[in-house]
C-alpha positions as CSV (number, residue, x, y, z in Angstrom):
1,L,-0.9,-6.0,-11.5
2,L,0.8,-2.6,-11.6
3,A,-2.4,-1.1,-12.8
4,A,-4.4,-2.7,-10.0
5,V,-2.1,-1.2,-7.4
6,A,-2.2,2.2,-9.1
7,W,-6.0,2.0,-9.0
8,A,-5.9,1.5,-5.2
9,E,-3.3,4.2,-4.8
10,E,-5.8,6.7,-6.2
11,L,-8.6,5.5,-3.9
12,F,-6.8,5.8,-0.5
13,P,-5.6,9.4,-0.7
14,R,-9.0,10.5,-2.0
15,C,-10.6,8.8,1.0
16,L,-8.2,10.6,3.4
17,L,-8.9,14.0,2.0
18,Q,-12.6,13.7,1.3
19,D,-14.3,11.0,3.3
20,P,-15.9,11.9,6.7
21,Q,-14.8,8.5,8.0
22,A,-11.1,9.6,7.6
23,E,-11.3,12.5,10.1
24,P,-9.5,10.4,12.8
25,A,-6.7,9.7,10.2
26,R,-6.5,13.4,9.4
27,R,-6.2,14.2,13.1
28,Y,-3.6,11.5,13.5
29,L,-1.4,13.0,10.8
30,A,-1.9,16.6,12.1
31,D,-0.9,15.5,15.6
32,R,2.4,14.2,14.1
33,N,2.9,17.5,12.3
34,I,2.8,15.9,8.9
35,S,2.0,18.7,6.5
36,A,-0.5,18.8,3.6
37,D,2.4,19.1,1.2
38,S,3.9,15.9,2.6
39,I,0.6,14.1,2.5
40,R,0.4,14.9,-1.3
41,K,4.1,14.2,-1.9
42,F,4.0,10.7,-0.3
43,R,0.5,10.0,-1.5
44,I,-0.7,9.1,2.0
45,G,-4.2,7.7,2.3
46,F,-6.7,6.0,4.5
47,S,-8.6,2.7,4.4
48,P,-11.8,2.9,6.4
49,P,-12.5,0.2,9.0
50,A,-15.2,-1.6,7.0
51,W,-14.3,-5.1,6.1
52,D,-15.2,-4.7,2.4
53,W,-14.4,-1.0,1.4
54,I,-12.0,-2.0,-1.4
55,V,-14.0,-5.1,-2.3
56,N,-17.1,-2.9,-2.9
57,R,-15.2,-0.4,-4.9
58,A,-13.9,-3.1,-7.2
59,A,-17.4,-4.1,-8.1
60,N,-18.3,-3.3,-11.7
61,T,-14.6,-2.5,-12.5
62,Q,-12.0,-4.6,-14.3
63,W,-10.4,-5.6,-11.0
64,T,-11.3,-9.2,-10.0
65,M,-10.9,-10.5,-6.5
66,P,-8.0,-12.9,-7.5
67,V,-6.1,-10.0,-9.0
68,L,-6.6,-7.8,-5.8
69,D,-5.6,-10.8,-3.7
70,R,-2.5,-11.3,-5.8
71,V,-1.3,-7.8,-5.2
72,G,-2.1,-8.1,-1.4
73,L,-5.0,-5.7,-1.1
74,I,-7.6,-8.3,0.1
75,L,-7.7,-11.8,1.7
76,Q,-10.1,-14.7,1.3
77,R,-12.3,-15.4,4.3
78,N,-11.5,-18.5,6.3
79,S,-14.7,-20.1,5.1
80,G,-13.4,-19.8,1.6
81,E,-16.5,-17.7,0.6
82,G,-15.9,-14.1,0.0
83,W,-13.1,-11.6,0.6
84,Y,-12.1,-8.9,3.0
85,D,-9.8,-5.8,3.0
86,R,-6.3,-6.3,4.3
87,F,-5.7,-2.7,5.4
88,R,-9.0,-1.7,7.0
89,G,-8.8,1.1,9.6
90,R,-5.3,2.1,8.6
91,V,-3.4,5.2,7.4
92,I,-1.9,4.0,4.1
93,F,1.6,4.6,2.9
94,P,2.1,3.6,-0.7
95,I,5.4,1.9,-1.5
96,H,6.9,2.7,-4.9
97,D,9.7,1.0,-6.9
98,V,12.7,3.1,-8.0
99,R,10.8,4.0,-11.2
100,A,8.0,5.6,-9.0
101,R,5.5,2.9,-9.8
102,P,3.2,1.9,-6.9
103,I,3.8,-1.7,-6.0
104,A,2.7,-2.2,-2.4
105,F,1.3,-0.5,0.7
106,G,2.1,-0.1,4.3
107,G,-0.7,0.5,6.8
108,R,-0.6,2.0,10.3
109,I,-3.6,1.1,12.5
110,L,-5.3,4.1,14.0
111,P,-5.0,3.8,17.8
112,Q,-8.7,4.1,18.4
113,L,-9.4,1.2,16.0
114,A,-6.8,-1.2,17.4
115,D,-7.5,-4.2,19.6
116,D,-5.2,-6.8,21.2
117,R,-4.8,-8.6,17.9
118,S,-4.1,-5.6,15.7
119,A,-0.5,-5.3,14.4
120,K,0.6,-1.7,14.6
121,Y,1.9,-1.8,11.0
122,V,0.9,-4.2,8.2
123,N,2.8,-4.3,4.9
124,S,1.7,-5.9,1.7
125,P,2.7,-9.5,1.5
126,E,5.4,-10.8,-0.9
127,T,3.9,-10.5,-4.4
128,P,5.1,-10.7,-8.0
129,L,5.7,-6.9,-7.7
130,F,7.0,-6.6,-4.1
131,S,9.7,-8.1,-2.0
132,K,10.4,-6.2,1.2
133,S,14.0,-7.3,1.3
134,S,14.8,-5.6,-2.0
135,Q,12.8,-2.4,-1.7
136,L,13.3,0.8,0.3
137,Y,10.5,3.2,1.2
138,A,10.7,6.6,-0.6
139,L,13.8,5.6,-2.7
140,D,12.0,7.0,-5.8
141,L,11.6,10.4,-4.0
142,A,15.1,10.4,-2.5
143,R,17.2,9.2,-5.5
144,D,18.1,12.6,-6.9
145,A,19.0,13.9,-3.4
146,I,21.1,10.7,-2.7
147,A,23.0,11.3,-5.9
148,R,23.7,15.0,-5.0
149,A,24.6,14.2,-1.4
150,K,26.5,11.0,-2.2
151,Q,25.0,9.7,1.0
152,V,21.8,8.0,2.0
153,V,20.2,8.1,5.4
154,V,18.4,4.8,6.2
155,M,15.6,5.2,8.8
156,E,13.3,2.8,10.5
157,G,9.8,3.8,9.4
158,Y,7.5,5.7,7.1
159,T,6.8,8.7,9.3
160,D,10.5,9.0,10.1
161,V,11.3,9.4,6.4
162,I,8.3,11.7,5.8
163,M,9.4,14.1,8.6
164,A,13.1,13.9,7.4
165,H,12.0,15.0,3.9
166,Q,9.7,17.6,5.4
167,N,12.7,19.1,7.2
168,G,15.0,19.1,4.3
169,V,16.7,15.7,4.7
170,E,15.6,14.5,1.3
171,H,18.2,11.7,1.0
172,A,16.3,9.6,3.6
173,V,14.7,6.2,2.9
174,A,13.4,3.4,5.2
175,V,13.6,-0.3,5.4
176,L,10.3,-2.2,5.2
177,G,10.0,-4.2,8.4
178,T,13.4,-5.9,7.8
179,A,17.1,-5.2,8.3
180,L,19.1,-3.4,5.6
181,G,20.4,-6.4,3.6
182,E,22.5,-7.4,0.7
183,R,19.6,-7.1,-1.8
184,H,19.1,-3.4,-0.8
185,L,22.7,-2.4,-1.6
186,P,22.6,-2.8,-5.4
187,L,19.6,-0.4,-5.4
188,L,21.7,2.2,-3.7
189,R,24.9,1.6,-5.6
190,R,23.1,2.3,-8.9
191,L,22.3,5.8,-7.7
192,S,25.7,6.9,-6.6
193,E,28.8,6.0,-4.7
194,F,27.2,6.5,-1.3
195,G,27.9,7.0,2.3
196,L,25.5,5.1,4.6
197,L,24.1,6.5,7.7
198,L,21.7,4.4,9.8
199,A,19.4,6.7,11.8
200,H,17.5,5.5,14.9
């Protein structure tokens, strides 16, 4: 399962940087002043709006549809026949565990691809690798800075954290669509005795 998520994590950034379909995503990130260095550091990517972009790339690989479904990359069609991509038309923010292994993704719909039914953000579902109530975005990147500062800044979203790091606040992390809870605290306590700052 870890290898399947790592495979997808390679595809999404390559698409963002190289695919003509990703030009709106590149403009979206530029408009938010997210630098090329931050795009590389946080492994930001893009999933095109096609219903079967990931599905097609898995053809003739070791990745079966049940495996990609189990890690939350695809869903089965309502008819029960065939599969479709969960994150289509979204800027992709990989989520890593504290050991820097990719375990899940968050996706932000591009405004021009949204409709009335589109959630602004979609995270991977609960999987054997990922539980949003026990993970924090960018903790793998922030852990050394948290230990040095003896403080952690907890922010609301992906781009908040990215811009914080870009501006030198490297002890920032974010919750993943949930409140900071009891299952998050052991993660932070393992890094240092910390002060907690909630940033809005």
